[in-house]
N, C-alpha and C positions, 0 to 999 in steps of 0.2 A: 503495499501500499503506500511506503514511504518512495518509492522509487517510482511510481505512479502517478505520486503528488509531485512530485522533481520534476518529470517529465512534465507533466501540465504546465508549472511556471516557467521550464524552460520555453516551450512551445508557445505559450502566451506571451513573454517576452519578445520572441525570436518575430513571432506576427507583428505584433505591437512595433518593433524596430524598423521590420521592413516596411510597414505603411509608413512610419512617419520619414524614413527615409524616402520614399518615392514623391510623398506629396510637397516636399518641400523640391526636390530638384522640379516637377510639373509645377510647380507656383513658380520657381525663380526663370522657368523658361516664359512664362507665361507673360509676367510682370516685366521682368526685365528685358529678356532675349527679344520676345514681342513689342514691349514697351504698352503692352496691354493698362488705359490712364487711371482703371479703379478695382482696387483691389477689396473695395466694399461689395462692387457686384460681383466679385467673384465668388468673395465670401457667400453672397446669397445665393449663388449658385448651387456650392454646395451644402447649405443649410436646404435648401427644395428640394435635390437630390436624396438626401438621406430622408425628407419627412416621406417623399413619393414612395422610395422602395421600402419604409418600413410599414407605410397604409397596404400596400398591397402585398407586402409577405402577412399581413394580419388578416386582410381579405380571403386568401386561397390557403389561410391557416397552417402556414410555415411556421411560423410566431404567434408569441400571445402575448398582448399586455394589457392592463387595466385600463376599459372606459374614463375616459373627461366627467370629471366630479367636481362639486363646488371646493370640495380639499385637496383638489391634485395640484394646484398650483402651490398652496403651503407646505404640502409635503414635499415637492421639487425645492423650491428656496432654499439658497440662493444662486442655485447650481445655472438658470438661465442667464443671469446676470455675468457670473463668472465665465456662464461660455461663451457670450457674445464678446467679452473684455478680451479673452485671449483670443477669439479667433481677427479679431479687429486688429488688434497691435500686431498678433504674429505675423500676420498677410502685411500689413503696412512696414512692420520692420524687415522683413523678406523683399521688399521691393526699394527699398533704400539702405540697403547694406551687402554689402560683398558676400557671400556664403559663407568663405572659412571665420568672418569676425561675429556673420549672425547665429554662427553655429557655439561659439567660443564663449558670446553674450548670454547664451542660454544656458549655459553652465550656471550661472549665478542662481538659477529653477531649482537647483538640487540646495542649496543653501537653505533657499526661502521655506522649500518643500519639509527639508527636515527641520525648520523652527513651527513649521506647521502642523506636523505631526505629531511635537510633542505638546503643543497648546490646545489642538483641536481633539487627538485622539491618544494622548496620554503616552506614546511610544516614546522610548528612551533610546537612540543610537547608541553605538558602542565606539567606545575610542576609536578602535582599527577604521568606523565609516567614519567619524569626524576626521581623522586623518586623513583618507581618500578624498573626501569632500576638499577638506583645507588644498589638497594637491592642484584639484581641479581648477577651484578657484583662482589659486596663486597661479596658473599658467595663463589663465583666463585674462588675467589682470597685465602680466607679462604681455601677451599676445597683443592686450589693447593699447598697453601704455606705446608701442610702434606702428599703429594702423594709421598708413599714412592716406585711407579714404576717411577721415574722423566725419562723422556725419551727426550730428548732437542731436537732431529729432530723432533718427534712426535709433540711434543709442537710447533715446527716451523712451520711444514705442516697445522695443526688446525686453529695460527694465521694467516695463507696466506689464509687457506680456509674461514675463517672470513671475511677475507676483500671481497674476491673475491663472496662471499654471499651476503655481503650487495649491492656492486655494481649491483651484477646480477639483485638483487630484484626491486631496484632502475629505473634500465634503463628499464627493462620487464615492468612495470607500465608505465614508459614514452613512449615506443613503444605500448603497446595496445592503450592506450589513444589516439595514432596517427592513428591507425585503418590502416596501409596502408599494413598491411599483417594479421591480424587477428591473434586468440590465434593458431590454428594450424599452421598458416604460421612461425609463431616463434618457433614454435618447431622443426618445419620440419628443416630451414633451420639454426638454430641452431646447430642441429648436422651433417648435410648434408655438413656444411662450415667448421667442425672441424674435420671430419675423418678421412682426407687424413693426416694434420699433426699428427693428434693423431697415426697414424699409424706407417708411420715415426719416429715419435719419438720412439715407441714402437720396430721398426724396429734395430735401432741406440743403441737402449739399451739392445739389444739381451731380449726382453723380450719374445718371441715365442718359443727359445728356451727352455728358461726355463721351461713353462708349457708342452712342447710337451713329456715328459717322467713324468706327475706328475703320481703319481698311483692310485690317485683315479678318473679317466676319466669313469672306468666301475664301479665304485659306484652309484647304482641306488641312494642312499640317495643324497649323495653330486651332482651330476646332477640334484634332484629337486630343494637343493636350489641355484645351480648356475642359474637354469634357473630363479627359483623364483624370485632372485636379479636381473636378467636382465630386467625381467617384468615389477617387482616394480621400477627401473629406468625409465622406460618410465612415469608407472603412476604418478610418484612422478613430473617429471618434467611437466606433468598436471595438477595435483592438484594447484602445485605451481603456476601456471599462474592465474589458477582458483581461488586461494585465493586470488592473490594478485589483479585482477581485481575487484573482488567484496568486497575485505578489502582496505589493504595497505600494503607496502612494510614493514613495522614495523611489523604491526599486524600480518603477513604472519610468519617474522623471530620470534616472539614471539612465536605463536603458535608452529613452532619447537620446539621450547624450553621447553612447558609447556608439550608436549608431554613425553618428557624426563625425567617429571616425574616417570614413567613406567619405561622407559629404565634403567633410574639410578638406581633403585631398583633391577629391573630383574637384571642386568649388574652384580650386585653382586653374583650371583649366576653363570648366562650364559657365558661361556667366560674363565671360571678360572684365570682370569689372575689379579681378583680385590684382593687390599692389604688391607682390614680394618684399619682405624684408627679414633679414635674418634673426631680430630678437622675436618679431612677431611669429615665425616659422618655429622659431625654440620654445617659446610660450605655447603653443598650438600642440606642441609633440608634450609638453609637461602635465597638459589637460588631458590628452588623451590618455597617458601613461597612468594619471590617477581614475580615469573613467575603465580602464583595465583591471585596476585592481580591485576596484570597489567590485566589479563582477564577479570577480575571484571570491573575495571574502564572502560575498553574498551568496553563491549559489553552490560553494561549497559543503554548507551547512543545511539540511532541512527547515522548512520553514513548518510552524504549528499547523498539525493537521486539519483541514477545512473539514467539517461538520458532515458534505458529500463533495463530493471528489468526482462523482459521475455527472457526466456531461450528456442534457438531458435539452428535451425543449430552450430553457432560460441560457443552455448554456452550448450553442451547436457545437459539433467538429470543427476544431481548429484547422482553417487551412490558410494557404499562403498563395 
C-alpha cells in the first residue's frame, strides 16, 4: 500500500509538472512570439474551455460534482478571487519577462507557500526543507541581481502571482480535505464565479478591441498555439488540484519550480528575449540545485497514508 501511495504521489506530481511546463511554453509563444495584445482575453479563453469541458463531462456522466446551491459560494470562498489573481498576474508576468527570469522569480512562491502552510494548515517544515527553500530563493536573488532585461511592472506582477499561488494552493488543500464540493466542483465553481467579473474587467480595459484586429486570427499556427494554451489552462488546473490532494501545497509549488529546470534552459532559446549573463546563469543553476535537493528529500520518505488511495470517479486515472 505504501509503494502504491508513493507511485500515485509521483504520478500526480509528474502530471502537474508536465502540464505546468506545457502551458508556460504555449503562453510564451502566444504572448511574446506572436505578440498577442491581451493576456486577459487569453485567460478568459482558458476559463471558458474549463467550464465547457466540465459541463460536458457532467452531462455525459463521466464526472460528477454538486449542483449550484445558495451556500456554494460560501463553500468555495476565497478560491475564486485567488484563482483569478493567480491567472491574471501569471499571464501578465509571462508577457513582460523572459522565460528564465519568469521561472526564477516564481521560486519566491515556495517561500510564501511554506509560510501559508504554517499559518493555515498548521504544517511545520523540517530544517532540511527550509534549507532547500533558502537555496532556491538565494539562487533566484543572485539571478535577478544580474537581470539585464529588468522590468519593474513584470517583477511586481510575478511577486503578486506568487502570493496568489501560495494562497490558492493552501486553500485548495483545505477545501479538498473538507470534501464539500469535490475536485471537479472546486474546478468548475472557481471559473464560474469569476468569469463574469473577468469579462467585466476586460470590457472596462477595452481588451476585446485590442484583439479584434489582431492580424494572426487567420494564422493556423497561431490558432493551434492559442487553442493549446486554452486547453492546457484546464489541464493545469486539474493537475494542480490532483497533485495538491495527493501531496501537499508546498510540494505542488516546488514541483512547478522543478519543471522549470527545462523551462529555464529552453527559455534561453525560445522567445528571443533572454540576455545572457554569467551571474544570472550561475544564480539559475543554484536555484535549480535547490529544487532537485527538495525533490529528493520529499519523495525518499513516504507521506502519511490517505484514507482512500483508490482512484475512482472523483480521482480518475492519471494520464499525461
